[in-house]
N, C-alpha and C positions, 0 to 999 in steps of 0.2 A: 504494500500499500504506500503510495507516494505521499509527499508532504501536502500537496493539494487535496488529495482525498481525505486525509486526516483533518485538514482545516474545514473542509465541507461538512464532514461528519460532526465535528464540534459545533459548527454554526447551526446545523439542523437540530441538534440536541438542544442547543440554547433556545432556538425558536419554538420548539415543542414545549420546553419548560415554561417559557414566557407565555405561551398561549394558555396553558393550564392555569397559571397564576392569575390570568385575567378572566376566569370564568365564574366570577362572583355573582350571586343571584341579585337581580334588580327588580323592584316593583314600583310601578306608578299607579296610584289609585287611592282608595280610602281604607281606613282601619275599621274592621268590623267588631272586634272584641279585645278586651284587655284582661289579664288575670295576674293577680299577685296576692300574697297573703302570708301568714306566719308558717304555713306548711311548704312554702316554695322558696326558702332560703334567700330572701331579698332579690328575687328575680322577678322582672316584669315580662310577661309573655304577650305577644302580639299576634293577633290573627288578622290577616288582610282580607279585604273583600275583593275576591278574584273577579266578580262580576262588574265591579266599578273600574277596573283597571287591568294592567297586564303585568305578568310575572315572567321573567326570562332567566335562563340558566338556573333553574331550581336544582338544588343539590339532591341527588339520589339518596345519599346516606342520611339526610335530614328529612325523614318521612313521617313526621308527626302529623296525624290527620287533623289535629285541632289547632296547633300553634305553628307559625311560620318563622317568627324571630324572637330573640330574647335579649334583654338588657340586664346587666348586673347593676342593681340600684344601691348596693352597699358602698359604691365609690362616689366621689363628688361628681365626676363626669356622668356616671350612670344617673344620678339624681337630676342633673341638668337635662339629659336626654329624656328622662321619665316625664319631666315638666313639659317638654315640647311635644312628646307623643301624646300626653293626656290632652293638651290644649288642641291638637289636631283632631283628635278623636271626638272631643266634646263639641267642637265647632264644625265637625263634618268636612273638614279641609282635605284636599288632596295632598298626598305625600309621595315623595320620591325616596325609597328606601334601598340601601345596598347592604348586602350581607358580607361577612368575613371569609366566606368559603371555608368555614369551620363550624362544627356543631358542638353543642353542649348537650349530651344525651342525644336526642334526635331532633333538636331544634337549632337553627342557624343563629349565630351570634350577629347582632346588628353592628354594622360598620359606620353608617351615617344615615341621617334622615334630613330631608330638605322639606319644609313646609311651603306649599304653593298657594 
């Protein structure tokens, strides 16, 4: 195998790894339900309204039938996100959500949320 073939192989592997890193789920639409409480270890669960929007790149290993995203509300950042999420839910606002491409249990961790 020549130097050029090795270089091309390395570039293809890098491109494949980069493509997989960019497959985070995204949702644009409304939030349909929220769940939190003492039995849920300071986690806020979010259910999206799939009829009001579109979900792309849904993670196969995050296959919870009831909850789509979660936020750890034990942190300062988590409390800030929770306030945004609750405001959007109560006002019926459209949100743009991106996941972390990582699950806790079988629910995807929230990366960011944009209120529209």
